[in-house]
N, C-alpha and C positions, 0 to 999 in steps of 0.2 A: 534557429535551433529549437526554441521553446515549443514550436508546433508539435515536435515529436513527443512531448511530455504532457500534452493537453488531453482531456477526456477522462475516461474511466479506466483505472488500472487496478489489477487484482494482486495484492501482495500474497503470493501463494504460500499456503502451509507446506511444511515438509512432512509428508506421510512416512510413518515407520511401519515395518512389518512386526510380526509377533516376536521375532528375535531381537528387535530394537534397531535393525538396520534401516537405512533410508530405502523406501519403496519407490524406486524410480519409475516403475510402470504406472503406479497410481498417480505420481506427480505428472507424468505425461498426459494421462487421461484428464486430470483436473485442468491442466493448461489448455488442452484442446476444448474442453467443455465450456470454460468461461469465455474463451474467444468466440466460439460458436454462438454463445448466447448473448453476445453484444459488447463485451469488453473491448476497449481500444488497445490495451497493452497488459503486459505481465511485469510483475516485480519479483525478482528472486532475492533471497537472503535478507529480507526485511525482518522486522520484529516478529511478525506472524509466522515466519519460517523457523523460529527458534534458532536463528543464525548463530547466536552466541554459544549454542550447544553443539554445533557442527564442527568437525575438524576440517582441515584444509582439503583433504581428499573428498570429503562429502560435499563441501562447498563447490569444488570444481565440478563434481558430478551433477549437482543440481543445475548449475549454469549450463553445462553441456547438454542437458535434457531440454531446457527451456529455450535456449537460443534459437535452434533451428525451427521450433514450432512457431515462435514469433516471426521469424524471417519468412517462413512459408506463407503466413497469413498477412504479411505486410503490417504487422502490429508493432507497437512500441515494446522495447525490452529494457527495463531498468534493473540494475544490479546493486544491491546493498554492498557498499565497500568502505563504510566508515567504522571507526572504533575510537577508543578514548586516547590514543596517542597519534601524533601527527606522522611520525615516521612509518608506522604500519599502515595508516590510512593512505599515505602516498603510494606505498608499495602495492597495496591492493588495487589502487586505481591504475597504476602503471601496468599491472598484470592484465587489465582489461583490453590492452592494445591487441592482444592475441585472440580476442573473442569477437567473431564476426556478428554484426547485427545489434550490438549494444547501443541503445538510444541515449542512455545517460546513466550516471551512477546516482545512488541515494546515500548521502553521507550524514550521519547523525552528529548532532552537537556532542563534543567529547563529554563523556559521563564520568562520574565518580571523582575526578581530579578537580572539578569545579574551577576552571579558569575564569578570568575576568571576561566581560563581554568583548572588550577590545582584543584580548588574546584569542577568543573564539573567531572573530572576524579574520585575524591574521592567520589562524589555522586554516580556515576555508580558502583564503586567498593563496596560501602556499600549496594547498591541495589542487586548486583549480589551475594554477600555473603549471603543474606537472601532469595533470590528468589528460589522457588521450581522448576522453569522452566528456561531454558536458556534465556539470555537477548540479544535482538537486540537493539542497540543504534540507535536513530533517530536524525541525524545531519542535521538540517534545519535552518541555521542561519537567513534567511530572515523572518522567523516567530518567532524565539526565541530571537533575538538580540545578541546571542552568538553562536559561532561556534567552532569546534574542528579542529585544524591543525593536520598534519601528526604525529608529536611526541606524541600528546595526544591519537590519534586514535590507534597508534601502541602500546602504553602502555595498552590501553583497550583491544586490540586484544590479548595481552599476559595475560589478567586477566581471572582467572577461572570463568566459567559460562557466559562469554560474548562471543557470538558465531558469531556476525555479526554486520553490520551497514547498515542502510538505509541512503544512502548518497544523500542529496538533496541540493547541493550548487550552482545550476545554471549552471552547466557545468562539464567537466572533467578537474579539475584544477591540479596544481602541487602537492598539498597535497593529492588529490585522487590518483594520479599516484604513489606517494611515498608510500602510504598505500598499493596499489595493489602490488607493488614490494616487500614490506617488511613484509607484514602480513603472519602469518602461513597459510599453505595450507588449514586448516580446518576452517578458518575464512571467513565468507561470506560477500563480499561487494556487496550490492544490490542497484540498481539504484532507486532513488526516484524522478528523473526528467525524465518524460516520453519522452521528446524530445531528450534526450541524452542516451536513453536506449542502443542502438546499440553501441555507442562509448564506453560506460563503459564495455559492454560485450567483445568487441574486445580487450580491454586492460586487461581483466582477471576477470571482474565482474562475480558474481555467479548467478545473476538473477535480479529480479525487483519486487518492490511493486508498481504497476502501476494502478492508478485510471482510466486512459483512457481505460484500457482493460476491463472495464464493457461493452464497445461497441466494436464490431469486435474482440471478445476474441480469436476466432480461428486464426485470422490474427496475433495477437500478439504472440500466441503460436507458430505459424509457423515461425515467425521471430526468436524466441528464439532457435528453433531447426535447423535453416538453416545454411548452410555454408556461409562464409562471403559475397560472391558475391550475392547470393540469398537474404541473410538477408538485404543487403543494399537496394535492390528493395522493400522489405517489409517495411523497415523503411521510405523510401522516400514516399511510398504510404500512410503510416499512419501519417506522420508528419502533414499534413493539418488538420486531425481529432484531433490530440493532441492539436495543437495550438487553434483550435476552441473551444475545451472543456474547455480550461483554459483562454479564452478571457475575462471572468468576474470571480469574486471570486468563487472558487470551494467550494462546488460541485453544484452550482446553474445551470450552463449550462448542466452538466452531468445529473442532475435530470430532466431537461427539455427534454433532448433527450430520456431518459428512459421512461418518461411519454408519449412522442409523439409516441414511439414504442409500447405502451401498456404494458410495463413491470412493471411499478409502477402506482398506481391509482392517485397519486397526486405529483406534482412537487415542493411542498412547501419545503422551508428551514426554519429553526428557526431564529428569530431575535437574534443578530443584522445583520445576513445576509439578503439579499433581493433576491427576485426571479430574474432569468435571464431575460434579455430583449427578446422579441419575435424574433428580428432579430438575436441575438446571437444563440438562439436555432435553428432557421431555417438554419443558416449557418453551425452549427454543424451537424444537420440532413443531410444536403446535403453532407457534408464531409464524413459522415459515409456511405452514399449510394455510393459515389465514391470509398471508400476504400473496401467495400464489398457489392455486390448487395443484399445480404440477410439481411443486417443491422447488424447482428451478424455473427461471423466467423462460418465456418462449424464445425460439430461435429468432434471429433478426428479421427474417422474412415474415414472421407472425407478430411483430412488435406493435402492430396497429391496435391490438386489443389491450395493450399496456400491461398484460400479465396479471391484472387485478380483477 
């Protein structure tokens, strides 16, 4: 099952129109663009999507737009379905039974309530036992206030229906290395920190869920496919872009860049987030132009040039 969550996945932003409604047409275009440019899959309702600011009707609409696009292209489709209580997380997973083409869920470590590590493991085991789709754990302690060490992650890696982890711990630390060394071969460790994507791949990671890859998608795809020496050159060229896109709370700068490129009609984020500063957007646009003259990476058929 983990094969379906390997590779480069784009956690799509949720575009809004000038009235503040979800711009489903823009979302459809973004999904088509990133898959055309070499992404292996889409992720709906992740952090970058401002999922916590969407109501249930909006969440359903986002999934309904993305699912057939992924299915038509034979791409992976992961849906964010985790929250900070177990009952709601299970209910959101069970609802995925009616969505065709879902490859897996993305389920965040419960935030705010700060459960023990053992309780977090029990939470994910309860979710996995009830989920109709494979579960990818989202380990991001700087957002949740709780993280999972190697022992807990390895226990989850051995749990039925848990097929991977999005590891976003601010680097490739000792726990990550122990997980990579000890996890079953069919368990996918995915980079959740775009700046450390190559480092995780070198140590055996299976791919990435990379928000930065909305921009210069073909370059990120080329990095994933390259041999180590070539991949290092791609990573070094993309690093200034990654840092610029995350210079202010995500996805504000990313939306500003997508708006500047004409890919979404409005750069707005929902409160309590605020719009990116003009300077941050300008610096990120400049970084994207340096990384790829076309602004987005080349179509897969032209990937031989690496987009750089």
